[in-house]
C-alpha positions as CSV (number, residue, x, y, z in Angstrom):
1,M,-20.6,51.0,-35.6
2,A,-19.6,47.4,-35.4
3,T,-19.8,45.5,-32.1
4,S,-17.8,42.7,-30.8
5,N,-20.9,40.7,-29.7
6,P,-23.2,40.6,-32.8
7,V,-25.7,38.1,-31.5
8,T,-27.8,37.8,-28.3
9,A,-29.5,34.6,-27.0
10,T,-32.8,35.5,-28.5
11,Q,-31.6,36.8,-31.9
12,T,-30.7,35.0,-35.0
13,P,-27.4,36.0,-36.6
14,T,-27.5,38.6,-39.5
15,Q,-27.0,36.8,-42.8
16,L,-24.3,38.3,-45.0
17,P,-24.6,38.4,-48.8
18,N,-21.6,36.2,-49.5
19,H,-21.6,34.0,-46.3
20,K,-24.0,31.7,-44.5
21,V,-24.0,32.6,-40.8
22,K,-25.1,30.4,-37.8
23,T,-24.7,30.5,-34.1
24,K,-22.7,27.7,-32.4
25,K,-24.5,25.6,-29.8
26,P,-22.8,25.2,-26.4
27,G,-19.7,23.0,-26.8
28,Q,-20.2,22.6,-30.6
29,R,-17.0,21.7,-32.4
30,S,-18.2,20.5,-35.8
31,C,-20.4,21.9,-38.5
32,N,-24.1,20.8,-38.5
33,E,-24.9,22.3,-42.0
34,K,-26.7,19.8,-44.3
35,D,-25.9,19.5,-48.0
36,A,-28.4,19.0,-50.8
37,K,-28.8,15.3,-50.0
38,G,-29.5,16.0,-46.3
39,K,-26.1,14.8,-45.0
40,F,-24.3,16.7,-42.3
41,C,-21.0,18.4,-43.3
42,G,-19.2,17.5,-40.1
43,G,-16.2,19.8,-40.8
44,H,-14.2,21.1,-37.9
45,L,-15.0,24.6,-36.7
46,K,-11.9,26.6,-36.5
47,R,-11.3,30.2,-35.3
48,W,-11.2,32.3,-38.4
49,F,-9.0,35.4,-38.5
50,Y,-10.7,36.9,-41.6
51,S,-8.6,40.0,-41.6
52,S,-5.6,37.9,-42.7
53,D,-7.7,35.9,-45.3
54,V,-6.9,37.1,-48.8
55,L,-10.3,36.1,-50.3
56,E,-12.2,37.8,-47.4
57,Q,-10.2,41.0,-47.9
58,K,-11.7,41.2,-51.4
59,C,-15.2,40.6,-50.1
60,G,-15.0,42.5,-46.8
61,D,-18.5,41.6,-45.6
62,V,-17.5,40.2,-42.2
63,E,-15.3,43.1,-41.3
64,K,-18.0,45.6,-42.3
65,A,-20.7,43.8,-40.3
66,W,-18.8,42.9,-37.1
67,G,-15.5,44.8,-37.1
68,S,-12.0,43.6,-37.3
69,A,-11.8,41.8,-33.9
70,A,-15.0,39.8,-33.7
71,E,-14.8,36.1,-32.7
72,V,-15.9,34.1,-35.7
73,Y,-15.5,30.4,-36.4
74,R,-15.6,28.8,-39.9
75,C,-16.2,25.3,-41.1
76,E,-13.1,23.9,-42.8
77,H,-15.2,22.2,-45.5
78,C,-18.3,24.2,-46.4
79,K,-17.0,27.5,-45.2
80,T,-20.2,28.3,-43.1
81,L,-19.5,31.0,-40.5
82,Y,-20.4,30.4,-36.8
83,L,-20.7,33.1,-34.2
84,P,-20.0,32.2,-30.5
85,N,-22.9,31.2,-28.4
86,P,-23.7,34.1,-25.9
87,E,-24.7,31.6,-23.2
88,E,-21.3,29.8,-23.3
89,S,-18.6,31.3,-21.1
90,A,-15.8,32.9,-23.1
91,G,-12.4,31.3,-22.8
92,L,-13.6,27.9,-21.7
93,N,-11.7,25.1,-23.2
94,V,-13.8,22.9,-25.5
95,A,-12.4,19.8,-23.7
96,G,-14.0,20.9,-20.4
97,A,-13.1,22.6,-17.2
98,G,-10.4,19.9,-16.4
99,Q,-9.9,17.8,-13.3
100,I,-8.3,18.4,-9.9
101,S,-4.9,16.7,-9.6
102,V,-4.9,13.3,-7.7
103,F,-1.4,14.1,-6.5
104,G,-2.4,17.0,-4.3
105,L,-0.2,19.4,-6.1
106,T,-3.0,21.8,-7.1
107,V,-2.9,25.3,-5.6
108,P,-5.9,26.0,-3.3
109,E,-8.4,28.7,-4.3
110,K,-7.8,32.2,-3.1
111,K,-10.2,33.5,-0.5
């Protein structure tokens, strides 16, 4: 049965027949795949909803491997798939945790 967390910290991601799969580094936002000349791709990693992708529905590798609700990111240029880093906290904004307001309007933490 497919799981929602296909990779642990010590494992490498399972490679699929039609897709190259990597694990994101903490805070990674762009692709680090190298081309034939050794240059980085640098494409943005975007959350990929493969169940709505027409080409993926024909292939079906991702859904068979990880289920229909797995968190998967895809490079917009080279189409390399990235799985979330298990060490990175889920739901954290890539811009950071944010700052406390200088105006004193923030709500104090609950005790």
